[in-house]
N, C-alpha and C positions, 0 to 999 in steps of 0.2 A: 271058742274056736276061732272066731274071726280075729280076736286080739292076738292070739298066739301066732296065727298065720302072718299077721302084720309084723309082729316082733321078729318072726323068722326071716321075713324078707328084709326088714330094716337092719338086722344084725348080721346079714350074710357077708362074708368076706369079699373084698373087692376082687375083680377079675385079675388074674395074674398077667403081668406085662410080658410082651413078647421078648424073648431073649436077645441080648445084644449080638450083633454079627461078630464072628470070630476075628481076631486080629489077622492081618495079612501074613502069609507065610514068609519067613525071612528068605532073602535072596541067597541062592546057592553061591558059595565062595568061588571066586575065579580060579580056574585051574591053571597049571603052569603053561598050557598051550594056548591060553586065550589070546596072547599077543601075536600069535601066528595065524589067528582065525581068518584074517583078510588076505592071507597069502596062500596060493596054491602050492602043492608039492613041486610042480614043474618050476614055478618061480623061485622057490627056495633052492632047488637043485641048481638052477642057472646062476643064482647069486653065489653059491658056494663054488661053482666051477670058475666063474669069472674072478672071484677073490683068489682062488688058487693060481690062476694064470697071472694075475697081477702080482701076487707074492713072488712067484718064480722070476718074473721079469725084474722086479725090484731087487731081488737077491743077486741076480746075475750082474746088475749094474755095480753092486758093492764089491763082489768077489772078482769080477773081471776087469773093471776099470779103476775102482777107487783104491782098494787095498794094495794091489801090485805096484801102484805108483806113489804110495805113501801120502795120499790125499785125504782130505776130510770132507764130510758132508754137513748139512745143517741138522738141527733138531737133536733128538735123543741119540740117533745113530752117530752123529759127530762127537757127542759127549762120550759115548761108548767106545769109539775108536781111540780117543785120547786116553781113557782109562785102560784100554787094552794095551796100548803102547808102553805104559809105565808100570803096569801090574802083571802083564802077561796072562791075565785071566781070559778065558775063551770069549771071543767077541759075541757069539750067539747068547752065551750065558749072561753077559753084561747087559745086552739089549733087553733080554727077557726080564732080568731083575729090575732094571730101571723102569720098565713098563708096568710092573705089578701095582704100585700105588696109583698110577694113572688109570689103570683098568678099574680098580676099586672106586676111584672117583667117578668114572664113567657109569658104573653101576648105580651110584647114588644120584647122579645129576642128569643122566641122559637115558634114552629109551633102551628097553631090553633088547630090541632087535639090534641096535647099534652095539650094545655090549657083547652080544653073542657073536656077531660078525667080527668084531674087533678081537675078541679072544681067539677065534678061529684063525684070523690073519696073523696075529702075533705068534701063535704057537706054530703055525705052518712055516712062517719065515724063520723062526728059530731053528727048526729041523732042516730046512733047505739051506740055511747059511752053513750049517755043519756038513751037510752032504756035498755041497758044491765048493767046499773050502779049497780043494786041490784042482779046481777047474782052470784050464789054461787062461792066463790073464794077458791083457794088452799092456805092454811095457814100452810104448813108443812116446810120441809127443804128448806132453802133459796137457797142453791146451785142448788137443783132440780128445784126450781121455776125460777131461772135465766136461766138455760139451756133449759128447756122445753118452758118457756115463750119466750126466744129468738128465738128458732127454729120455734115456731108457728108464731111469728111476722115476721120472715124472709120469711116464706112460703106465708103469706098474702101480704107482700110488693113485693115479687117476682112475684106473680100472677098479681098484678097491673102493674108492670113495663113491664112484657111480653106483655101486651096489649098496650104498648106505653103510659101508663099513669103514675101517680105518686101520692104518699101520701102527696106531698108538702114538705116543710122543706128543709132538706139538699140536696134532689134530685134536686130541682130547683136551689139552690145556686151552687151546683157542676156542673150542666150542663151549667149554664151561665158562670162560671169561665172557664170551659173547652173551651167554644166557644170564649170567649174574650181573654184569656191569655194562652190557650193551656195547662193548668194544668189539671191533671186527676181529675175525680169526687172523687176518694178515698182520694186524698190529701186534698181537701176541707172538706170532712167528718171527716178526721183524726184531723184536726185543731180544728173544732168546738167540736168534741167529747172529745178532750183533755181538752178543757175549761170546759165542763160540768163535767167531772170526777174530775177536780181540785176543782170546786165549791162544788160538793157533798162531797169531802173529808173534806173541811173546814166546811161545814154546818152540815153534818150528820155523819162524822167519816170515818176513812180509810176503815172499813169493807164494808160499803155501796158503797164506791168508787170502791173497788175491785169487788164486785158483779156486779156493773154497767159495768165494763170492760168485765166480763164474758157474761153478757146479750148482749152487743154490738157485741162481737165476735161470739156468737151463731147466732145472727140475720144475720150478714153478710155472714157467712158460708152457712146458709140455703137459704138465698136469692140468692147467687151465684149459688147454685145447681138448684134452680127452674128456674132461668133465662137461664142458660147454658144447663140444662138438666142433667139427671143422667148418660147418656151414654157418654163415652169419645171416641173421634176419634183420630186416629194417621195417620200421613203421612209418608210413607216409600219411600225412594229413594234407588234403588238397582242398583249397577254397576255390570252387569251380563255378564258372559261368555256364558251362555246358556239361552238367553232371551226367546226363543220360548218355551222351556220346562217349564220355570217358569210361563210364561203366561198361558199355558194350565192348569197347576196345580192350579193356582189362580182361573181360571174360573170354574174348575170342583169341587174344594174343598171348596172355599170360596164364589164363585159366585159373584166376584167383577170384575169390569173393570179395565184396566190398560192403561197407556199412555206411548208410547215409546219416549224417548228423545235421541238425538245423541250427544255423547261426544268423547273426545280424551284423552288418558292417557298422563299425563304430563311427565312421565319418559319414558314409552315405545313408546310414540308418535304413538300409534295404535288406531284405532276407537273402541269405546266402546258403547254398548247399555245400556241406563239407563232407568229403569222401575219406573214409578211414580204410586203410588197406595195409596188409603185411606181405612183404615179398622177401625173397632171399637175394644174395649178392649178385647172382647171375641174371635175375629178373629186373634189377633196379635200373639198368641202362635202358631196357625196353620200356619201362614205365616212364622214364624221362622223354623218350621218343614219342610215346603216346600223348603226353602232355603238350609237347611242342607242336605236334601235328593237329591235335584236336582242339585244344583250348590254350592258345599261346599266352593269354592274359591271366591264366589261373596261377594261383600261388601255392607252392608245395613246400612243406617242411619235412625233412627226413631225419629220423633218429634211430640209432642202433638199438636193437632189442635183444636182450641177453637170452630170453627164453620165451617160447610160445607153446602154450598148452591148449588142448582141445583139438578140434577138427581142422588141422593145418597140414597140408600135404608137404612132406619133407623130401629132401633129395634122397635118392636111393643109390 
């Protein structure tokens, strides 16, 4: 009896091991709306509205100032106008066709939001170009047509780009070149526009080529102002002997915040307080007055700042 019991215990099968945990469930595939998840419907509606306004403004510059005076613009639009003059194919159709391969390139290389906004802008501009074809045009001084047409075109393009969209053409080419080869967007635009100006000089004469340069320059200047804003900001670095007095005056007279940095004089080898402050162009003169009145021996360097993000009070 005892032997059998012992054998039974000895020959008993080992205890079963605990089962392995199940593998993690696969992540659900992203839906088509995932790239919109960080955008509210109000924001999307505002983007589409501003792109529509920008497209209308851009189209009016073409049909009111450019076409009636036989002028050219830069980029894809300039190439399309040249093709339209020699083939009599509808200008909206030429612009839309030339932008198709560029839009496909944007889908592959750039964000989906940029792609969707660009498709919307190009499609809307194609329709508006056809609808405003017979709009009353300005047929006066060519120089005025170039300047005002370029400014209006720049305003329209700037409004579209501010909403992270594009009118197609050189914007897409420039962004792709910047992403792949680290060249600036302006470099790509400059190369293509030089080609267009050269073609216009050969086909239409040197006068039209020079007017085209004026139009392109006006467009770029206005576009930069719309994208960056009319208000300029400046960063001031102040090596101060009386940092607390300067801080109080900046608070009381300019109502700006400051940041203290700690430095050391290379010659004197003494500790120095460095004040970091950002002001706009209207406050810069007051900041200089504060320095001359409070700490005349302080050293201040001023540099233009292209953009300020975060809690910075802007002009209204």
